[in-house]
C-alpha positions in Angstrom: 115.3 98.1 112.6 112.1 99.9 111.9 110.1 96.9 113.1 112.1 96.8 116.4 111.6 100.6 117.0 107.9 100.3 116.3 107.7 97.3 118.6 109.3 99.3 121.5 107.1 102.3 120.8 103.9 100.4 120.7 104.5 97.6 123.3 105.7 99.6 126.2 108.8 97.5 126.7 112.2 99.1 127.3 115.0 99.0 124.8 116.7 96.4 127.0 113.6 94.2 126.9 113.5 94.0 123.1 113.5 90.4 122.1 116.7 90.3 120.0 115.8 86.9 118.4 112.6 88.4 117.0 114.3 91.4 115.4 117.9 90.3 114.7 119.4 93.1 116.7 119.9 94.2 120.3 117.9 96.8 122.0 121.0 98.9 122.3 121.4 98.9 118.5 117.8 99.7 117.9 118.0 102.6 120.4 121.1 103.9 118.7 119.4 103.9 115.3 116.4 105.6 116.9 118.6 108.4 118.1 120.6 108.7 114.9 117.7 108.7 112.5 116.3 112.2 113.2 119.6 113.8 112.2 119.7 111.7 109.0 116.0 112.8 108.3 114.9 109.1 108.1 111.6 109.9 109.7 110.9 112.7 107.3 111.8 110.6 104.4 109.6 107.7 105.5 106.7 110.1 106.1 107.1 111.4 102.6 107.3 107.9 101.1 104.1 107.0 102.9 102.3 110.1 101.7 103.5 109.6 98.1 102.3 105.9 98.1 98.9 106.8 99.6 98.6 109.7 97.2 99.4 107.5 94.2 96.6 105.1 95.3 94.1 107.9 95.8 93.9 107.0 99.5 94.7 110.4 101.1 91.8 112.2 102.7 92.9 115.8 103.0 89.6 116.8 104.6 91.0 115.2 107.8 94.4 116.9 107.8 95.7 119.5 110.3 98.3 122.2 109.9 100.3 123.3 112.8 102.4 126.4 113.2 104.6 127.9 115.8 105.5 131.6 116.3 108.6 132.5 118.1 109.9 135.9 119.0 113.3 136.8 117.6 115.5 137.7 120.5 118.0 140.5 120.2 116.5 141.8 117.0 117.2 138.6 115.1 116.1 138.4 111.5 
């Protein structure tokens, strides 16, 4: 499923144009997984796995990292 999602994201094809024979699933199934995975934290877990693997190999270059932050005003005196 990951290969199918990456293919759609990088090729510019639509979910309906996904070649099912190449990935073993329909574009509808791949899209459904794509929309379900954020709630299941699949992307965060994959990201962590990649970082752990690269770190164990000594292949992370922290001199090229960026930290982002967002500030939001608490409306109605929220905590």
